N, C-alpha and C positions, 0 to 999 in steps of 0.2 A: 439205347443208352448213349448219352452225350460222349463225344470223343474225349472230353476233358476227364472223364471218369473211366475210360477204357484202360485196362491193365494188360500189358503184353508180357508174358512170362518168357524169359530167356535163360538158357543154360550155358555157362562158360565151360569149355572143354577142360578137363582136369590136366591133360598133357600141356595145354597152352599155359595154364596158370603156373605149372611147375617149371616150364621152359623159360618163362620171362626172366630177364636179368633182375637181380635184387633191387636195383634202383627203380626200374620201371614197375616192378611188382609192388614195391613199397609206395610209390606214387599213386598207383591205381587204387590200392586198398585205402590209403589215406583219403583220397578224394571220395571214395564210396562211403567211408565212415563219416566224413564231414558232411556229405550229402544227407545221410540218415539223421545226424544230430540236428542239422538245420531244419529238416522236415518235421521232426518231432517237436522242436521248440516252436516252430511256426504253427503247428496244429494246436499246441497248448495256448499260444497267443490268441488264435481265432476262437477257441473255446472260452477263453477268459473274457471275450467281448460279448458273449451271448447274454441275453436277458436272464436275470436271476429273480429270486423272490422279492416281495415288496417289503420295504422298510429300510431304515437308516443302516442297520447292521449289515444287511445284504448289500446295500449300495457301497458301504465302506469296504467290506470284504472284497467285493468285485473290483473296486478301484485299486486296492493294494495288490490284489492278485495280478491284474493286468499290468500295472507299473513294474512289478517285480519280474514278471515273465519277460516284459520288454527289455528290462535291464539285463537279464541273463542272456537273452537272445542277442542283444547288442554286443555283449562281451564275446559270445560265441562267433559272431560275424567277424570281429576283429581277430579272433584266434584262427579262424579258417583262412582269412586273408594272410596272416603271418605265415601259416603253413605253405600257402601257394607261393608267397614271396621267397621263402627260404628254400623250398624244395624245387621250384621251377624257375622263378624270375631271376634269381641271383646266379644262375648257372652261366658259366663262361667257357666255351661258346654257348650260344643260345640253346636251351633245351629243345630237343627235337619235337617234343609234344607241343611246346609253345609255337614253334615255327610252323607246325602242321595245322594249327587252329584255323577254322574258316574265318572269312572276313567279318561275319556277325559276331563270332565269339571273340575275335581280336578287338573289335569295337567295344564289346562289353568289358573286356579286360582293361583296356585303356581308360574307360570311364571309371572303373573301380579303383584303378591306380591313382587317378586324380582325386577321387573322393577320399580314399584312405590316407592320402598324403596331405590333405587339407586339414588345417588345425581346428577350425571352428565349425565343423559340421555338427548337425544335430546328434548323430550317433556318437561322435567323439566326446561331445559335452556330456551326454548321458553316461558313457563309460567312465570318463575321468572324474565327474562330479558326484556320481551316486555310488561309486565303488570306493571303499575306504582306503584301499592300498594305492589308489592313483592320486587322489586329492586329499591331503591330510586334514584340511579344515575348510568346510563349505560355509560361506557367509550367509547365515540364516536370518540376519537382523530384519530385513524387509518383511519376510514371511511372518516372523514372530511378532513384529509390530502390528500386523494386520490379521492375526490369527482369529479364526471364528470359533464359536462355541462347539460346533460339530467337529472341528479339527482337533479339539483338545480331548477327544474321546479315547478311552482305553477300555477294551472289553476283555475281561478275565473269564477263564473257563476252568472246569474241574481238571481237564487234561491240558497241560501247558501248550501242546501243539495246536489246540483250538483257540488259543487266545489271539487277540487282534490289537496291536498297539498302533492304532490309527494315527495318533499324534506324530509318531516318528516318521512314518512314510509320507503322510500328508504334507508336512512341512518341508521335508527333504525334496520330494518330487515337485512340489509347487515351486520351490526355488529353482530347481534344475530346469523344469519346463519353461519357466519365465525367462531364463537365460537363453534357451533355445529360441523362444519367440523373439526376444530382443535382437538376436543375431540375424534373424530373418527379416527384421525391420517392420515398420508400420505399427508400432505398439505405444507410441507416445501418449495417446489418449485413452489407452486401455487400463482397466484395473488389473491388479495382480491375478485375480481369478480368471479374467479374460485372457491375460497373457499366458497363464498356465494352459488353458484350453487350446489356444493357438499353438503353443509349444507341443502339446500332445498330437495335434493334427499334423504338424510339420514332421515330428518324429515318426509317426506311423507311415506317412508318405515315404520318408527316406528308408524306413525298414523294408517296405514293400519293394521299392526299386532296387535297393542293394541286394535283397534276397533273390529277386528275379534274375538279375545280372550275374550274381555269384553262382546260382544254380546252373545257369546256362554255361558258364565257364567250366564248372566242375563236370557237367555232362559232356562238353566238348573234349576235355582231357581224358575222361573215362572212355569215350568212344574211340579216341585215337589209340589208347593203350592196347586195345584188343581189336584186331581187324574183324570184319563181318564173317570171314571164313572160320573164325574160331568161336563163333557163337551159334547155338542151336535154339530155335524157337520151339516152345512147348505148347 
């Protein structure tokens, strides 16, 4: 079996968990819970990119599914970063766990701080423009002016949960991903559909890098919180 799929089972001593100071224990459990949330959302995103049945309905359902999961994952990435910022980075003096991070983990942390502090990143655009409570009104004029027949589809089902309002998501996400592409540059000769595809590619690349670096930092903090002597391998 590839080492990428190797599972190592560890057991944290009960006495150690109980003996941790409240702040350190809360930090540890918050990082572990955040790690699980991100892992679940990432698996859902990967599943949503798998091939589905043939036909426009399947294509539209897959597209909406992937866009929406990416949107939720993006919001979760910002939420986890906010947790790290408030519980670790804002500490004065420097939190011992941050000071004890390895060089690689500190490098990832600095990269993440620069990314999340930047205004026009792909993930910030997705979060702010596709979530109703961040951006009150998204300018959809360009997308609506060039809306295709396929994009005007609405699929109704006997059970409301099985309906698919493709019109809503296709126009919103086409606009959002076009903005992402324009911020990346090189789109002056592209159609809006081409800009949307480029925006999706840019966003997926950013999602992957932010996830890898954020998982690395979380792992570093978790590892520091409990010393090897307090962990038993099963």
